C-alpha positions as CSV (number, residue, x, y, z in Angstrom):
1,M,70.4,93.0,69.2
2,D,73.2,93.0,66.7
3,G,71.8,95.8,64.2
4,Y,73.7,98.5,65.9
5,V,77.1,99.5,67.2
6,I,78.3,101.7,70.4
7,T,81.1,103.8,69.7
8,T,82.6,106.8,71.5
9,D,85.9,108.7,72.0
10,N,88.6,107.4,73.8
11,N,87.7,110.6,76.5
12,S,85.9,107.9,78.3
13,D,89.0,106.8,79.6
14,L,88.3,103.2,79.4
15,P,90.9,100.5,78.8
16,E,91.4,99.0,75.8
17,E,90.1,95.3,76.9
18,F,86.7,97.0,77.1
19,Y,86.2,98.4,73.9
20,Q,87.9,94.9,72.4
21,K,85.3,92.8,74.9
22,Y,82.5,95.1,74.0
23,Q,83.5,95.6,70.2
24,V,82.6,99.0,71.0
25,G,84.0,101.7,68.6
26,C,86.1,104.2,69.6
27,T,88.3,107.0,67.5
28,Y,91.0,108.6,69.2
29,L,92.1,112.0,70.1
30,S,95.8,113.1,69.1
31,Y,97.8,115.3,71.7
32,S,101.5,117.1,71.2
33,I,104.5,117.4,74.1
34,D,107.7,118.6,73.4
35,G,107.4,119.3,70.4
36,Q,105.9,116.3,68.9
37,T,102.2,115.0,67.8
38,Y,101.2,111.4,68.7
39,T,98.3,109.6,67.3
40,K,97.1,106.4,68.7
41,E,99.7,104.1,67.0
42,D,102.6,106.1,68.7
43,F,100.9,107.2,72.0
44,L,103.8,107.1,74.4
45,P,103.2,104.9,78.0
46,T,100.7,106.8,79.9
47,A,102.9,107.1,82.7
48,E,105.7,108.5,80.6
49,F,103.4,111.2,79.6
50,Y,103.0,112.1,83.1
51,A,106.6,111.7,83.8
52,R,107.0,114.5,81.2
53,M,104.2,116.7,82.8
54,R,105.8,116.7,86.3
55,A,109.3,117.1,84.3
56,G,107.7,120.7,83.3
57,A,106.3,119.4,80.0
58,M,103.3,121.2,78.8
59,P,101.2,119.1,76.2
60,T,98.1,120.2,74.1
61,T,95.6,118.5,72.7
62,A,93.1,118.7,70.1
63,Q,89.0,117.8,69.6
64,V,87.4,114.9,67.7
65,N,86.9,116.6,64.0
66,P,84.2,115.6,61.2
67,E,86.8,113.5,59.3
68,A,87.7,111.5,62.1
69,A,84.3,111.0,63.0
70,R,83.3,110.0,59.8
71,A,86.5,107.4,59.3
72,L,84.8,105.7,63.0
73,M,81.4,105.5,61.6
74,E,81.4,104.8,58.1
75,P,83.1,101.4,58.2
76,Y,79.8,100.0,60.4
77,L,77.4,101.9,58.0
78,I,78.9,99.8,54.7
79,E,78.8,96.8,57.5
80,G,74.9,97.4,57.3
81,K,74.8,98.3,60.9
82,D,73.7,101.5,62.8
83,I,75.5,103.3,65.3
84,L,74.6,104.8,68.5
85,H,77.4,107.1,69.4
86,I,78.2,108.7,73.1
87,A,80.5,112.1,72.6
88,F,82.7,113.7,75.0
89,S,80.8,116.8,76.7
90,S,79.8,119.6,74.7
91,G,80.9,121.7,77.7
92,L,83.9,120.7,77.3
93,S,84.8,120.2,73.9
94,G,83.7,120.6,70.3
95,S,83.8,117.1,69.7
96,Y,80.0,116.7,70.2
97,A,79.7,118.8,67.0
98,S,81.9,117.5,64.8
99,C,80.1,114.1,65.5
100,C,76.9,115.7,64.6
101,V,78.4,116.7,61.3
102,A,79.7,113.8,60.3
103,A,76.6,111.6,61.3
104,E,74.5,114.2,58.9
105,D,76.7,114.0,56.0
106,L,76.8,110.2,56.5
107,S,73.4,109.9,56.6
108,E,72.7,111.7,53.4
109,K,75.6,109.0,51.9
110,Y,73.6,105.9,53.8
111,P,70.1,106.8,54.0
112,Q,68.7,103.4,55.3
113,R,71.0,103.4,57.9
114,K,70.7,105.1,61.5
115,I,73.2,107.2,63.1
116,L,72.3,108.5,66.5
117,V,74.7,110.8,68.4
118,V,74.7,111.4,72.3
119,D,75.8,114.5,74.3
120,S,77.0,112.9,77.0
121,L,77.6,115.7,79.4
122,C,80.6,113.4,80.9
123,A,83.8,113.2,81.2
124,S,86.7,110.7,81.6
125,L,85.7,107.7,83.4
126,G,82.1,109.5,83.8
127,Q,81.6,109.3,80.2
128,G,83.0,105.8,80.3
129,L,80.1,104.9,82.8
130,L,77.3,105.9,80.8
131,V,79.0,103.9,78.0
132,Y,79.5,101.0,80.2
133,H,75.6,101.4,81.0
134,A,74.8,101.5,77.1
135,V,76.6,98.2,76.9
136,K,74.6,96.4,79.3
137,L,71.2,97.9,78.5
138,K,72.4,96.5,74.6
139,E,73.4,93.2,75.8
140,A,70.1,93.1,77.8
141,G,68.4,93.5,74.3
142,K,67.2,96.9,74.7
143,S,66.9,98.6,71.1
144,M,69.2,101.7,70.3
145,E,66.6,104.7,70.4
146,E,65.8,102.4,74.3
147,V,69.4,103.1,74.9
148,V,69.6,106.6,74.0
149,Q,66.5,107.7,76.0
150,W,68.2,105.5,78.8
151,L,71.1,107.7,78.6
152,E,69.1,110.9,78.1
153,S,67.5,110.7,81.3
154,H,70.0,109.6,83.0
155,R,73.5,111.4,82.1
156,K,72.6,114.3,84.5
157,N,72.6,111.4,87.6
158,L,76.5,110.5,86.2
159,V,78.4,112.2,89.3
160,H,81.8,113.1,88.7
161,L,84.2,114.2,91.7
162,F,87.3,114.7,91.6
163,T,90.6,116.7,92.9
164,V,94.1,117.6,91.7
165,D,97.4,117.3,93.2
166,D,98.5,121.0,91.5
167,L,96.7,123.7,91.2
168,D,99.1,125.1,88.5
169,H,97.5,122.9,85.4
170,L,93.9,124.1,85.8
171,H,95.5,127.5,86.2
172,R,97.0,127.2,82.6
173,G,93.5,125.8,81.4
174,G,91.6,129.0,82.9
175,R,90.1,127.2,85.6
176,V,91.6,128.9,88.7
177,S,93.5,132.8,88.6
178,K,97.8,132.4,88.7
179,A,97.1,134.2,92.7
180,T,94.8,131.1,94.0
181,A,97.4,128.6,92.2
182,I,99.9,130.3,93.9
183,V,98.4,130.3,97.4
184,G,97.1,127.0,96.8
185,G,100.2,125.3,96.6
186,M,101.7,128.0,99.4
187,L,98.6,126.6,101.9
188,N,98.8,123.1,100.4
189,I,95.4,123.7,99.3
190,K,93.6,121.1,97.1
191,P,90.2,121.7,95.2
192,V,87.5,119.8,95.0
193,L,85.4,120.1,91.7
194,H,82.6,118.3,89.5
195,V,80.8,118.6,86.1
196,D,77.7,120.2,86.2
197,D,74.7,119.7,84.4
198,E,75.8,121.4,81.3
199,G,79.1,119.2,81.2
200,K,81.0,122.1,82.7
201,L,83.6,121.8,84.9
202,V,83.1,124.1,88.1
203,A,85.2,123.8,91.4
204,I,82.7,123.1,94.6
205,G,85.1,123.2,97.4
206,K,88.6,123.2,98.7
207,V,90.5,121.4,102.0
208,R,93.9,121.2,103.0
209,G,96.2,118.7,102.5
210,R,95.8,115.1,99.7
211,K,94.1,112.7,102.4
212,K,91.6,115.3,103.1
213,S,91.0,116.0,99.3
214,L,90.7,112.0,98.6
215,Q,87.9,111.8,102.0
216,A,86.6,114.9,100.2
217,L,85.0,112.5,97.1
218,V,83.7,109.9,99.2
219,D,81.9,112.4,101.2
220,G,80.9,114.2,98.3
221,M,79.1,110.9,97.1
222,Q,77.4,109.8,100.2
223,E,75.9,113.4,100.0
224,R,75.2,113.0,96.0
225,I,73.9,109.4,95.7
226,G,70.4,109.8,97.2
227,P,68.6,106.8,96.2
228,Y,70.5,105.1,94.6
229,A,72.7,104.4,97.4
230,S,70.7,101.0,98.1
231,S,71.6,99.8,94.7
232,C,74.7,101.0,93.9
233,D,77.3,98.5,93.2
234,T,79.3,99.9,90.5
235,I,81.7,102.8,90.6
236,F,84.8,103.8,87.9
237,I,88.1,105.9,89.1
238,S,90.3,107.2,87.0
239,H,93.9,109.0,88.3
240,G,96.3,111.0,86.5
241,D,99.6,108.2,87.4
242,C,98.4,108.0,91.0
243,E,96.9,104.4,91.5
244,E,97.4,104.1,94.7
245,D,95.5,107.2,95.7
246,A,92.8,105.7,93.5
247,R,92.8,102.5,95.5
248,Y,92.3,104.4,98.7
249,V,89.4,106.2,97.5
250,E,88.4,102.6,96.2
251,K,88.3,101.2,99.8
252,K,86.6,104.2,101.7
253,V,83.8,103.6,99.2
254,K,83.6,100.2,99.2
255,D,83.5,100.4,103.4
256,I,80.0,102.2,102.9
257,Y,78.6,100.2,99.3
258,P,78.3,96.6,98.5
259,I,80.6,97.7,94.7
260,Q,81.0,94.8,93.2
261,T,82.1,96.1,89.6
262,V,85.3,98.8,90.0
263,I,86.8,100.1,87.1
264,I,90.5,101.9,87.7
265,N,92.6,103.8,85.0
266,Y,94.2,106.2,84.1
267,V,92.9,109.9,83.0
268,G,94.2,109.8,79.1
269,A,95.8,112.9,77.9
270,T,93.4,114.5,76.5
271,I,92.3,115.4,79.7
272,G,95.4,114.5,81.9
273,A,96.8,117.3,80.1
274,H,94.8,120.0,81.6
275,S,93.8,118.2,85.0
276,G,98.1,116.9,85.6
277,P,99.6,114.5,87.3
278,G,98.1,113.2,90.6
279,T,94.4,113.9,89.8
280,V,91.8,111.3,91.2
281,A,88.1,111.0,89.7
282,L,85.3,109.0,91.4
283,F,82.4,108.6,89.0
284,F,79.2,106.9,90.1
285,L,75.1,107.2,89.6
286,G,73.4,109.4,92.2
287,D,70.5,111.3,92.7
288,V,72.3,114.8,91.5
289,R,75.5,115.9,90.1
């Protein structure tokens, strides 16, 4: 099926080689840190971005705007391709709405082409895992409409479980109170969070200590995976510059399930600006989020 392309944005946190290998189009969100704005052409190395955060820098980010979405999509339309765009969760950003505006404008300009925009209701490598499944379905010969049907039927089965090492970043983003952040830091309390059915970030528990918080991700997988357990062969894990902890979670999961495919990658700057260094997130298909 060469008649359509799959596109997304870099909130999917997939490795660059994935986009290149599978010819997935991607639009890149800018961010600002230490008074300077960075775009795709001059992004900081991700490890340096997190080093600056550890040193006290407070980055800011912007959503995909309609102009950026149009710039991503129009070259494919000129080539005569249809487009399936998988957008960052509408529960966390206005990026999906911007992409819908761009798609509507471009559909008027190119009425012979089709542009379908899917609200992933996902973030980070959760969005990336949804893109991965879309790519595999396309490779299997599924039409664009069939892939969209699968995505919309299964996006709420895309489980996101994650923990952070420092509550201060969640406090800055309005996710926890200042008192919670202070007390949590004093008592070494680590929150466990997920993305709910509306694509929003929600706290679902807390434990004391880093290792327990990583184990909580694995325990949460066992609680949520349901009938997918027998066919679970793919997981994605993202991290805020703490790959060793991500590998720890990978090993724990592989001890339980017959995992064949794993992608481990950084939480990118757009999401990492809010979750901070030390974030670890586990993504898989499950019965319930």
